[in-house]
Backbone bond lengths (Angstrom), bond angles and torsions (degrees), N, CA, C in turn:
res aa  C-N    CA-C-N  psi(-1)  N-CA   C-N-CA  omega(-1)  CA-C   N-CA-C  phi
1 M - - - 1.434 - - 1.536 107.95 -
2 L 1.254 113.97 143.76 1.527 121.98 178.06 1.505 107.84 -124.82
3 I 1.327 114.96 126.21 1.478 120.83 177.39 1.570 109.88 -103.76
4 D 1.309 116.42 127.70 1.440 122.39 173.23 1.533 110.40 -101.09
5 H 1.315 115.49 105.55 1.495 121.33 -177.58 1.502 107.35 -102.33
6 R 1.299 117.69 115.76 1.506 123.56 -173.82 1.551 108.85 -114.15
7 T 1.261 118.48 128.78 1.458 125.03 174.82 1.533 108.12 -116.81
8 Y 1.282 114.04 134.55 1.444 120.47 -177.84 1.520 108.96 -129.44
9 I 1.347 118.05 138.50 1.451 123.31 173.43 1.520 110.80 -116.84
10 C 1.331 112.53 130.98 1.473 120.51 -178.42 1.562 108.80 -101.92
11 R 1.285 113.45 158.63 1.500 117.66 172.64 1.555 106.82 -61.58
12 P 1.366 120.27 145.55 1.384 122.37 178.33 1.566 110.74 -50.07
13 G 1.299 117.41 137.28 1.448 122.97 177.51 1.473 117.56 79.63
14 T 1.362 119.13 0.59 1.473 119.92 -177.13 1.453 116.14 -116.15
15 I 1.327 119.80 1.73 1.502 119.76 -177.07 1.510 113.97 -58.34
16 R 1.326 112.97 -44.92 1.494 118.37 177.89 1.510 113.14 -59.00
17 K 1.329 114.14 -44.93 1.502 117.73 174.56 1.503 114.29 -61.39
18 H 1.346 116.44 -41.44 1.456 121.35 178.44 1.539 110.94 -63.58
19 L 1.266 118.19 -49.22 1.485 122.76 -178.20 1.516 110.66 -63.49
20 A 1.356 117.78 -34.59 1.449 121.82 178.24 1.522 108.72 -69.48
21 L 1.346 118.98 -42.27 1.504 121.91 171.47 1.476 113.50 -57.98
22 Y 1.317 118.16 -44.05 1.426 122.32 178.69 1.557 111.87 -64.50
23 E 1.298 115.35 -45.56 1.416 119.44 -177.83 1.534 110.37 -62.30
24 E 1.286 119.99 -39.87 1.459 124.16 178.26 1.573 112.41 -72.46
25 H 1.314 116.92 -39.54 1.473 116.38 -168.21 1.509 113.28 -115.55
26 G 1.358 120.53 -21.07 1.489 122.58 -171.19 1.519 114.05 -111.66
27 W 1.366 115.78 -37.16 1.492 121.34 -169.56 1.527 113.96 -54.57
28 A 1.305 117.51 -51.80 1.487 121.39 -176.28 1.511 110.35 -65.10
29 V 1.262 117.06 -46.92 1.466 119.73 -176.51 1.491 111.78 -67.08
30 Q 1.318 119.38 -37.90 1.471 121.88 175.53 1.454 111.63 -65.15
31 R 1.353 119.94 -45.05 1.488 121.05 -179.60 1.579 109.22 -67.13
32 R 1.289 115.36 -32.09 1.479 115.69 178.58 1.546 113.74 -59.59
33 H 1.332 113.71 -34.40 1.510 117.81 178.54 1.473 114.90 -93.22
34 L 1.331 117.00 -37.71 1.502 121.04 -176.01 1.452 116.43 -96.55
35 G 1.340 117.75 -11.50 1.468 120.43 -173.62 1.533 107.31 83.04
36 E 1.390 113.67 -166.52 1.477 120.77 -179.87 1.491 108.37 -79.24
37 P 1.334 114.93 138.81 1.511 116.86 175.35 1.541 109.38 -72.72
38 V 1.321 116.09 157.35 1.415 120.80 171.35 1.488 110.87 -66.60
39 A 1.308 117.05 -35.88 1.507 124.01 -179.65 1.454 109.17 -161.43
40 Y 1.335 118.00 147.51 1.451 127.27 169.90 1.509 105.58 -136.22
41 L 1.336 114.81 109.17 1.451 121.95 -168.21 1.524 117.93 -124.69
42 T 1.272 115.73 144.91 1.519 118.10 174.12 1.556 103.26 -113.57
43 T 1.319 114.88 157.65 1.434 122.26 -176.50 1.551 109.64 -80.49
44 E 1.321 114.46 130.54 1.472 121.88 175.25 1.520 111.95 -88.43
45 T 1.317 115.04 -39.72 1.509 123.76 178.85 1.520 106.83 -136.42
46 G 1.321 115.35 160.70 1.479 120.15 -178.26 1.535 107.76 90.91
47 D 1.343 114.34 -136.15 1.446 118.57 -177.75 1.494 110.55 -79.65
48 V 1.349 113.91 100.02 1.483 119.27 -174.62 1.573 113.01 -72.20
49 N 1.291 115.95 -3.14 1.489 122.02 177.62 1.479 111.53 -94.92
50 C 1.348 115.58 11.66 1.493 121.18 -173.39 1.540 111.04 -113.60
51 Y 1.375 116.28 144.24 1.408 119.81 167.56 1.561 108.61 -139.59
52 V 1.319 114.25 162.36 1.513 121.29 -175.78 1.487 107.89 -133.83
53 H 1.307 115.43 143.34 1.456 119.85 165.04 1.485 109.61 -134.35
54 I 1.349 116.36 149.16 1.445 122.62 -172.06 1.561 107.39 -132.21
55 W 1.298 113.60 128.59 1.518 122.27 -178.41 1.489 107.25 -118.82
56 A 1.317 119.14 147.36 1.418 121.34 174.64 1.557 108.61 -118.65
57 Y 1.329 116.17 140.81 1.455 122.82 177.90 1.485 109.42 -132.03
58 A 1.311 117.88 156.54 1.439 123.65 -179.95 1.533 108.71 -61.39
59 D 1.338 115.66 -43.78 1.476 121.05 -178.93 1.562 108.19 -169.54
60 A 1.320 116.47 -177.63 1.437 120.72 -174.43 1.576 111.59 -63.03
61 A 1.286 118.39 -31.24 1.470 122.75 177.80 1.509 107.90 -66.69
62 D 1.296 119.04 -47.27 1.440 123.05 179.42 1.514 111.96 -60.07
63 R 1.264 115.88 -42.21 1.495 121.39 177.11 1.543 109.07 -61.90
64 A 1.331 115.76 -47.91 1.505 119.54 -177.04 1.524 110.66 -61.83
65 T 1.322 116.91 -41.80 1.447 120.41 -178.23 1.523 111.87 -65.21
66 K 1.363 116.77 -47.19 1.413 122.38 179.70 1.573 112.63 -64.86
67 R 1.296 113.76 -43.66 1.495 117.05 -176.56 1.579 106.72 -70.10
68 A 1.274 123.79 -35.16 1.378 127.76 178.36 1.594 108.52 -62.98
69 A 1.317 118.21 -43.11 1.452 120.00 178.56 1.529 108.27 -68.75
70 L 1.299 119.36 -37.18 1.490 120.43 178.80 1.526 108.91 -64.64
71 Q 1.300 118.28 -45.97 1.493 121.08 -175.94 1.564 108.89 -64.64
72 A 1.382 119.44 -29.68 1.428 119.54 -178.10 1.542 112.68 -83.60
73 D 1.303 116.86 -8.35 1.466 120.18 -177.22 1.536 111.54 -73.65
74 P 1.294 120.66 123.35 1.489 122.22 -179.67 1.566 111.02 -57.62
75 G 1.343 116.10 -36.87 1.467 117.88 178.22 1.533 113.83 -61.91
76 W 1.329 115.55 -36.07 1.536 121.91 177.58 1.536 105.26 -69.28
77 Q 1.316 118.33 -46.69 1.449 119.14 -177.54 1.555 110.16 -59.76
78 R 1.295 116.31 -39.24 1.532 116.46 176.76 1.522 111.82 -65.75
79 Y 1.338 115.09 -40.98 1.495 115.09 175.53 1.556 109.41 -57.98
80 L 1.314 120.03 -48.03 1.462 121.73 -175.64 1.484 107.52 -59.61
81 E 1.343 122.75 -42.10 1.478 124.22 177.05 1.508 111.22 -59.12
82 I 1.304 114.56 -52.29 1.516 119.57 -179.84 1.576 110.65 -56.05
83 S 1.357 114.03 -46.30 1.481 117.89 179.57 1.564 112.13 -64.91
84 A 1.296 117.14 -40.16 1.469 116.90 178.01 1.529 111.58 -68.55
85 Q 1.255 118.08 -34.31 1.523 120.83 179.39 1.577 106.41 -68.12
86 A 1.312 117.57 -40.22 1.421 119.01 -175.82 1.581 110.07 -67.92
87 G 1.290 116.12 -35.95 1.470 120.87 171.71 1.498 114.01 74.77
88 Y 1.357 119.84 26.06 1.454 122.36 -176.06 1.508 114.71 -77.92
89 L 1.373 118.26 -25.03 1.414 121.99 -173.66 1.517 109.16 -88.75
90 I 1.344 113.22 138.12 1.492 121.75 171.95 1.488 113.71 -98.97
91 S 1.410 114.82 -41.40 1.443 115.45 -177.91 1.471 110.00 -158.23
92 Q 1.320 115.66 163.27 1.464 126.31 -179.86 1.553 113.55 -139.35
93 R 1.294 117.74 132.44 1.463 118.55 178.72 1.530 106.09 -129.46
94 N 1.288 114.26 125.55 1.508 122.37 174.91 1.498 110.69 -110.29
95 S 1.368 114.65 132.79 1.465 121.06 171.22 1.505 108.40 -125.09
96 L 1.326 113.48 125.04 1.457 119.79 174.01 1.559 106.00 -92.63
97 M 1.311 116.18 126.84 1.445 121.25 -172.22 1.539 112.82 -137.60
98 V 1.321 116.93 157.83 1.472 119.89 177.51 1.506 105.20 -124.15
99 P 1.412 116.89 148.20 1.424 121.17 -177.56 1.553 110.46 -68.95
100 A 1.286 117.17 141.31 1.472 121.84 172.49 1.505 108.64 -63.50
101 A 1.295 119.34 136.65 1.412 122.46 179.78 1.522 118.87 -55.56
102 F 1.376 114.63 -34.89 1.443 122.52 -174.41 1.566 114.27 -83.35
103 A 1.349 114.94 -15.78 1.443 116.52 -173.19 1.475 112.45 -102.94
104 P 1.342 117.86 144.23 1.482 119.62 175.69 1.521 109.78 -65.64
105 S 1.305 112.04 147.35 1.498 119.96 178.35 1.572 110.94 -132.07
106 P 1.371 116.84 129.30 1.440 116.71 -175.08 1.572 108.46 -73.86
107 V 1.289 120.50 -7.43 1.473 121.77 179.60 1.479 115.78 -107.89
108 R 1.349 119.77 -0.71 1.384 124.23 177.65 1.509 110.04 -72.79
109 G 1.325 117.42 129.50 1.457 122.71 179.20 1.462 112.79 -79.75
């Protein structure tokens, strides 16, 4: 299993606008290709301009196939254009991770 942990930072005061834009233009198309996320989270304390989403894949090949299909989708391309024009995002950090063998995982089959 491969976990894709993504952290995004928005410009102060824009996270709600960004998430509304994503909900309207990106959420459905992303789920169509990647399935349901393990989690989609906003920060309660700490950096309130931050949100995280986590996706699970069978392996690197599964991730590559699904992400390639997502990138090729015209609906996703439209979302990326709208998001870039809005300019709400400051940074993105992706970490590809694997579950530790000794710990329970909610996404392990």
